[in-house]
C-alpha positions in Angstrom: 226.5 -80.8 239.9 227.9 -81.0 243.4 229.9 -84.0 244.4 228.0 -87.3 244.4 227.4 -89.1 247.7 230.4 -91.3 248.7 229.4 -94.9 248.4 230.8 -98.3 249.1 229.7 -101.4 247.2 230.8 -104.6 248.8 230.4 -108.3 248.1 228.4 -110.1 250.7 229.0 -113.6 251.8 225.9 -114.9 250.2 226.1 -115.9 246.5 224.5 -113.5 244.0 224.1 -110.7 246.5 225.9 -107.4 246.8 225.6 -105.2 249.8 225.4 -101.5 249.0 226.4 -99.0 251.7 225.8 -95.2 251.1 227.3 -92.5 253.3 227.3 -88.7 252.9 228.1 -85.7 255.1 226.2 -83.3 252.9 223.7 -85.0 250.6 220.8 -87.2 251.8 221.3 -90.8 250.7 218.2 -92.5 252.1 216.1 -91.8 249.0 218.8 -93.2 246.7 218.9 -96.3 248.9 215.1 -96.6 248.6 215.6 -96.7 244.8 218.0 -99.5 245.3 215.4 -101.5 247.4 216.9 -100.5 250.7 216.6 -97.7 253.2 218.2 -96.1 256.2 218.9 -92.7 257.6 219.4 -89.4 255.9 223.2 -89.6 255.8 223.8 -93.4 256.1 221.7 -95.9 254.2 222.1 -99.1 252.2 220.5 -102.1 250.6 221.1 -105.3 248.7 221.4 -105.9 245.0 220.9 -109.2 243.3 222.4 -107.9 240.0 226.0 -108.3 238.9 228.5 -105.9 240.2 228.6 -104.0 236.9 224.8 -103.8 236.8 224.7 -102.7 240.4 227.1 -99.8 239.8 225.3 -98.7 236.6 222.0 -98.8 238.4 223.4 -96.8 241.3 224.9 -94.2 238.9 221.5 -93.9 237.1 219.7 -93.4 240.4 222.1 -90.7 241.5 221.9 -88.9 238.2 218.1 -88.9 238.3 218.1 -87.7 241.9 220.5 -84.9 240.9 218.3 -83.9 237.9 215.4 -83.5 240.2 217.4 -80.8 242.0 218.2 -82.9 245.1 222.0 -82.6 244.8 
């Protein structure tokens, strides 16, 4: 598998909400952001998570693996 999209998961100011920012120079990240309930552009996208940080990271990793298994990475 090629390298996974670089991502940044940041805490938002609002309680129980995590901002997810996805960036990549080579792999499209907009479809992954859609799976996380967000959206954006091909190489810059994001969304919000209302799960815990650990759950958010696990969900992101699951989405990326599924996306890669479909031949998209």
